[in-house]
N, C-alpha and C positions, 0 to 999 in steps of 0.2 A: 795346113800341110801342104795342099797345094800352090799356094803362095807361097811357102818357103823352097817347094820343087821348083816353082817357076823362077825364083831371085837365083837358085844355082845354078840353074841350067843359063841364066840372063849372063851372069859373071861368067860362068867356064867359058860358056860357047860365043855368045854374042860378043863377050868383050874378050874373049880369047885369053884369058888368065887361068886357064884352066892347071898350068904346071904353077903359078904362085900361089892359088888357095883351093886348099882342100874342101870338098861338100862340108865336112866337118865344120872347116875354120870360117864358111859361111856361114852356117847355120846359128854358128854360137856368135855371130857380130850379128845377126838377125835378133836373136834371141835377147843381146842387149839392147839393141834399140829398141825393141818392141817395149821391155821391161823399165827400161833407164830414161829414154828420152822422153820430152816434152814438147807440147805444141805451143803456137804461139798464144792461144786463145783469145785471137782476134777472131772478131764475128763478120761470115761475108758481107761484101756490101758492094753495091754499086756506087756508092756517093763517091767523087775525087775525094773530098776533104778527109774522110774516114780511112783507116787505117786497116790492111787485111794483108797477112803474110802467110802463105800456106807455104810451112816447114814444120819439120821438127828438128829440135835442138837437144844436144848430146852433150854433158858437162862431165866431168868426172867427179869435182866437187860437190858439186848438186845434185849428184845422185846419191851421194852419203847422207842427204836428211832424210829420217825415219817419217814413216808415214802414221797419220792418225786422223780420227773423220772430226777433231776437235783440235784443228793444229794453232800454232803460236808463232808461223810464218808465212810472207806472203813469196810466192815467186813471181818475178817480172822480168821478162826478157827484153832487153832495152833495143832500141833502134839501131846500135852496132850490133845487135847479135851477143850481148855480154850479158851472164844472168845476176841478177840482183834478188837477195834476201832481205826483205823487209820482217824486222819483229814486230807483230802485232801486242804485245803484251810484254814487259819486261821477264826476260829469260837470265835463270841464274845459273852461275859456273859451274859446268857438270849435268845441267839440263839436257834432254835429249831436243834437237831442231828438229820439229815437226810441221811436216807439209801433209795438203792431201792431194792423194791420187784419184779422189772419186770425189763426186758432188758432195759437198758439205750441207746441200739443203734438201738432200734425199734421206726417206727414212732408213733404220739399219736394215731391213731385206733387203732392196734394193741395192744399197752401199757392200754389203757382204756380197750378195750375187756378182754386182760388178767386179769387184776384186777376186773374186776366186775366179772368174771369167777370163777377167785380163791379166789378172798379174800374179795368179796362183798361188794365193794365199788367201786366208781364211781372217777378214782383219779380228781382232780380242783386243782393241783399245778400252778404255775407261767408256766409252759414250757407248761402242757396243754392246760390252755387259752390263752395261745399266738397262734395264727394263723401260724405262720411262726416260732413257735418252736426256742422260743429264736434267731432271725435274721437268723436261719440255712437253713431254708424252706426246713426241713427234712420229709416234706411232701408233698410238693409242687408239684402241678401236670400242666405241661404244656398247657395254654390255645389255641386250635388248631385253632381259631376264629384270633388271634394275628399274629398265625402265627408265632410265638416268639422261635428262637432257642439258648438257653441259651449259653453264651460265658462266661466262667469265666477267672479272670486272675491264669488260673493255670501252667502257664508257670512260676510264681513266685519260686524262689530258698528258700524263706524264711516263716515259720509258723506265723512272725508278718505281712505278707502281708495280705491287706483287699479286699474280694471281687470288681469287679467293680460295682458302683451304679446303674447303667443300668439296669443289670442283675434281679433286685429287681421287674420287673413288669413283667406282660404279664402272669402270672401262679393265678391258681385256688384255691385259700383258704376257709377254712372254716368258712361260716358265724359266727358260733357259734360251736368253736371246744368243748366243753363241752357237748354237743348235739349230740350222733352218727347218729339222721338223718336228720342231719343241710343241707342246700344247700351248695353246693359249690359256690362262686363265683369269676370271675377274677377279679383284682386289677388293670387291666388296661383297660377293657369294660367292655359291659355290661351281656355278656357271663356267664347265671346261669347253672349248673347241677345238679343232683339231687345224695346223697350221696350214692346209691345202684351203680349208673353209677362210681364213683369216687373208690367205695370197689371190685368191679369188674374188673377195669384196674389195680387195686392194687395188686389182685390174681392171675391175668392173667401173669403177670411182676413176681410175685414172682413165680411161680411155675414152671417159664425157669430158673431162678436165684437157687433155690433148686437143681434142675435138673444138674446143672454145679457141684454145692459146693460138692455133694457127689459122684463126677463122679473124680477117681482119675487114669483116662487114659491119656495118655501123649498128646492128642490131647483138653485136657479140658480147659487149658490157651485159646487157640484160640475162643473157645466155649464163654468162659466167656466174652471174649473181644467182641465177635459177639452180644452178648446182650447189653453190653454198646452201642457198635455202635446203634444198633434197638433202644432201648428207653431215652437213657441218654441226655437229652437237646433239645431230640424231643418231647416226651409224659410225661417222667416225669422232674423234676429241676434235675440239675447236684449232686446236694448235696443231693437228696433224699436217704432215707436211706436204699431203696434198692441199690441203685446205688452204695453208700457207702459200702454197703456189698460186693458187687460184685470185688470193685476194692481190698477189701481186701484181698478179697479170690486171685485176681490176684499177688499182691504184694508180699505173700506167697509162692507162683507157683516160681515167680520170682525167690524167695531167694534159695528154691529149686534146681532149674535148673542151676545156677549161681557156686552154692556150690559141685550139681554134677558134673558140667563139660557136661550137656548134651544141649548144646544150638543147635540148630537148624542150617545147614549148611544157609550160607549166611546174615545171621541176628547176627550183630556185637554183644560180649560181652557187652562191654560198653555203646550200644542201652539200653539193657535189666536194667544195670546196672540204668541210668540215667531215666528209667523210674519207676524203684521199687524207687528210690528217689523222684521223682515227685510225686507220687502216696500218700508217705507217708508224703510229706509237706501239703500235701491237707487235708489229713485225721487228722493229726494235730491239722490244723487251725480250722476246721470243730467241732472237739468231743472237744475243749477246750471252746467252748460254751455252749455246751447242759452238760458237764462233764470235769466242771473246775477243775485245779489241778493235783497232783499227783496219778492218778489213775493206775491201774493195766495195762490200755488198752492202756493208754498212755506210761507206761513202754514196753509194746509190741511193740508199734508205734513205739519207740526210739530204740528197739532193731533190726526191720530190717531196720531203717534209716543207721543206723550206720553199719550195713550189708552191706546195699546198694553202699553206699560211700566207703567203705574198696574195694566194688568188683570194683565201679569205679575207685580209682586208680590203682590197680591191673592190672586189662584190660588194664588202657591207660599207664600204664609203659612199658607194654610187648608189645604194640602196637604201641607205639611211643618211640623210645629209642633215637634218637637224642636229645642230651640235649640242650632244648630250655629255653631262662632263662623267659618268662613269663610262660611255662607250668611246671614247676620246682616251681615256687612260687604258682602256682594254687593249685598243687599236695599238695605242704606242708601245705596252708590254709586248704584243704580239711580234709587231716588228722589231723590236729588240733582241727576241727570240728568232725571227728570221736573221738577223745579221748573225746572233751566234754561232747558230746552224750552220750558214752558208762558209764562217770561217773555219770550224768543225770539218766539215765536208770537202772543202777545197784543200785543206790540207793533207787530207787522206787521200785525195788522187791525182795529187798534183805530182808525185810522181809516176804515174804512169804515160807510157810513151806517147808524142803528140800525134794523133790521128785515131787515138783509142777512145770508144764513147767514154769511158771513166775519164779519159784527160778532158773532154769538152765539156764534160759536166763541169769539171772543177775550174773551166777556163770559166764559164759563165756564173758559175757561184762569186769567182773573184771578180767579173767585170761589170755586176750589177750594183755598185753601191751607188750610183747615181737614184735609181731608180728607189731606193729604200730614203733618199734624202729628198725625194721629190713628194713621197706619202709622207713624211714626221711633217715637209711644211705644209702640207693641206689638214693638218690634225692640229687644232688650237686650244690649248689646257690652261 
């Protein structure tokens, strides 16, 4: 209200446009901008090679896309300020074009609160209406009465793998996901918890994770892993949005450590690379259900996946110089997978405006072919 009043005063008095625009007209324009305008989504940076545009963009046709927490398009503001819609999945004639006004990687409770606070409507999309968030359990809380410790099929080395079916029971889910005050009931026993208890638990975990996310000290990765050990599968589902966020932070830190060569004594580089790859596969599997298709998040995950696989090959060759037939075959297969993921990742990210992190990632994946060829030449089969 204060901001609106200040804007009205600025336009009518400072700009001396009081005769041209009434307070109601100015308030209506402000409302249109607040609801329909979009940001560039560039990340603030001091790096002159990276792009940062501090602006709001308003498009007539662009504002017609409907909202969904499982979007089928990606909005891209180009350098010339034109807006491009990129289809993430095939869209049938007559099907709604769906974009996301909220953060797709947040849980239902946070997304719906954000939508009501900023866009003045309560989202009721298919994902929000599903207690399991399309089978991901992105908001599920472990039922302490069941003493159920979630054990996923996390050792899988393929994004096509499915979670174990027995892990879908023993969790608290909202009885009515579209009601913020709905009780949460265990899907395996009779335990019921009020929404306030769930909200308090989530806020506690969120505070611990945020403290780590903004910590750039050397020990931050160990702290993040400590948060996972404390909460993952014990109080929150292994695939809970907060756990996925913590894992994404860890895999990025691993990538930085391996590239900088700053590995702690006694911790093999190949073990870190394997952990990075494992976390990437799991995140790809989970997010594919809520954010299907060629999203930029998938492109970023593919960047870190190919990076982890490349580091795995490099450190394996460095530490095991003996020519072992099965090892050579294994490493050649990994290199082929790296090439495949680089092609896919760069294809997804190449439409980003030059200077964006995604554009730079895509460019790196396109330019590293010589590195792969050098690795292939060092493997004799």
